[in-house]
C-alpha positions as CSV (number, residue, x, y, z in Angstrom):
1,M,-159.8,-46.1,-31.6
2,S,-157.6,-49.0,-32.0
3,F,-156.3,-51.1,-28.8
4,L,-152.7,-50.1,-29.2
5,Q,-153.9,-46.1,-29.1
6,A,-155.9,-46.8,-26.0
7,F,-153.1,-48.6,-24.3
8,F,-150.4,-46.2,-24.9
9,A,-152.7,-43.2,-24.0
10,G,-153.4,-44.8,-20.7
11,M,-149.6,-45.3,-20.2
12,F,-148.7,-41.8,-21.1
13,L,-151.5,-40.3,-18.8
14,A,-150.7,-42.6,-16.0
15,N,-146.9,-41.8,-16.1
16,G,-147.9,-38.0,-16.0
17,V,-149.3,-38.3,-12.6
18,P,-146.4,-38.7,-10.4
19,H,-144.1,-36.5,-12.1
20,F,-146.7,-33.6,-12.2
21,V,-147.6,-34.2,-8.5
22,K,-144.1,-34.4,-7.2
23,G,-143.2,-31.2,-9.2
24,V,-146.2,-29.5,-8.1
25,M,-145.2,-30.4,-4.4
26,G,-141.7,-29.1,-4.8
27,Q,-140.2,-32.5,-4.6
28,T,-137.5,-34.1,-6.7
29,H,-138.4,-37.4,-8.6
30,M,-136.6,-39.3,-11.4
31,T,-137.1,-38.7,-14.9
32,P,-135.4,-39.9,-18.2
33,F,-133.4,-36.9,-18.1
34,K,-131.6,-37.4,-14.7
35,R,-131.7,-39.9,-11.8
36,V,-132.7,-36.9,-9.7
37,S,-134.6,-34.2,-11.6
38,D,-136.0,-30.9,-9.8
39,A,-139.4,-30.1,-9.5
40,Y,-139.6,-27.9,-12.4
41,T,-138.2,-30.7,-14.6
42,N,-141.0,-33.1,-13.1
43,V,-143.8,-30.6,-13.8
44,V,-142.6,-30.4,-17.4
45,W,-142.4,-34.2,-17.9
46,G,-145.7,-34.9,-16.3
47,F,-147.5,-32.0,-18.5
48,V,-145.7,-33.5,-21.6
49,N,-147.0,-36.9,-20.7
50,F,-150.6,-35.6,-20.3
51,V,-150.1,-34.0,-23.9
52,F,-149.0,-37.3,-25.5
53,G,-151.9,-39.1,-23.7
54,V,-154.6,-36.7,-24.9
55,L,-153.1,-36.6,-28.7
56,I,-152.9,-40.3,-28.7
57,L,-156.7,-40.3,-27.8
58,G,-157.1,-37.9,-30.5
59,F,-159.7,-35.2,-31.1
60,S,-163.5,-35.8,-32.4
61,S,-163.9,-33.7,-35.4
62,D,-167.5,-33.0,-34.9
63,T,-167.3,-31.9,-31.3
64,G,-163.7,-30.9,-30.8
65,R,-163.5,-32.7,-27.6
66,V,-161.2,-35.7,-26.8
67,N,-162.1,-39.0,-27.9
68,Q,-163.1,-41.2,-24.9
69,P,-162.3,-44.8,-25.0
70,T,-165.5,-46.9,-25.0
71,G,-166.4,-50.7,-25.1
72,M,-163.2,-52.8,-25.2
73,S,-160.9,-49.7,-26.0
74,F,-161.9,-48.5,-22.5
75,W,-160.7,-51.7,-21.0
76,V,-157.6,-51.7,-22.8
77,F,-156.9,-48.0,-21.8
78,A,-157.5,-49.2,-18.1
79,L,-155.0,-51.9,-18.8
80,G,-152.6,-49.6,-20.1
81,V,-153.1,-47.0,-17.0
82,F,-152.6,-50.4,-14.6
83,V,-149.4,-51.5,-16.3
84,M,-147.8,-48.2,-16.1
85,A,-148.9,-47.8,-12.5
86,M,-147.5,-51.1,-11.6
87,M,-144.1,-50.5,-13.2
88,A,-143.9,-47.1,-11.8
89,A,-144.5,-48.6,-8.2
90,W,-141.8,-51.6,-8.8
91,L,-139.3,-49.0,-9.9
92,F,-139.8,-46.2,-7.5
93,S,-140.3,-48.4,-4.4
94,N,-136.4,-49.2,-4.8
95,P,-134.5,-46.3,-3.1
96,K,-131.6,-46.7,-5.6
97,A,-133.8,-47.0,-8.5
98,R,-132.3,-45.7,-11.6
99,L,-133.1,-46.0,-15.6
100,P,-130.3,-48.1,-17.4
101,W,-128.8,-44.8,-18.9
102,H,-128.6,-43.0,-15.7
103,K,-125.1,-43.0,-14.6
104,D,-125.4,-41.7,-11.1
């Protein structure tokens, strides 16, 4: 597994967590689609992020299981999780947060 794969897998998996949790709790949350997206959109967006994260990690052809980052790839994966978590914390701690293409 390349470091780039590990990093982006970590970012996608970390990004899926707040969207999925907020959606499951029935709360609104910002998505790339709208500044305030409903719970259903957040569940779907969180799930899509999980799927992309797992696809980036890849599957072992021998066992059919998802590859796990090991060695240095694990630390790069963890860095991807940390970077996305910090970016989300920074963005969502602002009550007027919006992405550049949101018009609201």
